[in-house]
C-alpha positions in Angstrom: 6.2 -35.1 0.3 7.5 -31.6 -0.6 5.5 -29.3 -2.8 7.2 -26.2 -3.9 4.3 -25.0 -5.9 5.1 -22.5 -8.7 8.9 -22.0 -8.6 10.5 -19.4 -10.8 13.9 -17.7 -11.1 13.5 -13.9 -10.8 16.3 -11.9 -12.5 18.4 -9.7 -10.1 17.0 -6.4 -11.6 13.4 -7.5 -10.9 14.3 -8.7 -7.4 15.8 -5.3 -6.6 12.7 -3.5 -8.0 10.4 -5.7 -5.9 12.4 -5.0 -2.7 12.4 -1.3 -3.6 8.6 -1.4 -4.3 8.0 -2.9 -0.8 10.0 -0.1 0.8 8.3 2.6 -1.2 4.9 1.1 -0.5 5.6 1.0 3.3 6.7 4.7 3.1 3.7 5.7 0.9 6.2 7.0 -1.6 3.8 6.7 -4.6 6.0 8.5 -7.1 8.9 6.1 -6.4 6.5 3.1 -6.4 5.4 4.1 -9.9 9.0 4.0 -10.9 9.3 0.5 -9.5 6.2 -0.6 -11.3 7.6 0.8 -14.5 10.9 -1.0 -13.9 8.9 -4.2 -13.4 6.9 -3.7 -16.6 3.6 -3.3 -14.7 3.1 0.3 -15.9 4.1 2.1 -19.2 6.9 4.6 -19.1 4.5 7.4 -20.1 1.9 6.7 -17.3 0.0 9.8 -16.1 1.4 10.0 -12.5 -1.1 12.8 -11.7 -3.9 10.3 -12.3 -2.3 7.2 -10.8 -0.9 8.5 -7.5 -4.2 9.6 -5.9 -5.7 6.3 -6.8 -2.7 4.4 -5.4 -3.1 6.3 -2.2 -6.8 5.5 -2.0 -6.3 1.8 -2.9 -3.2 1.0 -1.0 -3.2 3.2 2.1 -5.9 1.2 4.0 -3.7 -1.9 3.9 -0.7 -0.1 5.5 -2.8 0.4 8.6 -3.4 -3.3 9.0 -6.7 -5.3 9.0 -5.7 -7.8 6.4 -7.8 -9.1 3.6 -11.1 -8.4 5.4 -10.5 -4.7 4.6 -9.9 -5.3 0.9 -12.1 -3.2 -1.4 -12.4 -4.8 -4.8 -14.3 -1.8 -6.3 -11.5 0.6 -5.5 -8.9 -1.8 -6.9 -11.0 -2.1 -10.1 -11.0 1.7 -10.3 -7.2 1.7 -10.3 -7.1 -0.7 -13.2 -9.6 1.3 -15.2 -7.7 4.4 -14.4 -4.3 3.0 -15.4 -5.1 0.8 -18.4 -8.6 1.8 -19.4 -9.9 -1.7 -19.0 -12.1 -3.4 -16.5 -9.9 -6.3 -15.6 -6.5 -6.8 -14.0 -3.9 -7.7 -16.6 -0.9 -9.9 -15.7 2.1 -10.0 -17.9 
């Protein structure tokens, strides 16, 4: 039996933005990562980069050092969501 789970076709523009986001994440290029998130529709065009970039650094940098899911800090992740969208929950489009 083969189970492919959730299978979806991703448009080329979104695929390119996802690859770009992975590269920018690994380089800690937060400004470019915000551009990628805007291109993917995760953030609004008028997002306050001065507010978001320090939070991205605090939230995402620990995972670039390794350690896996055990190092995941849900409180810091929640602070990013509150900072970006003013809500207390992650919103998926």
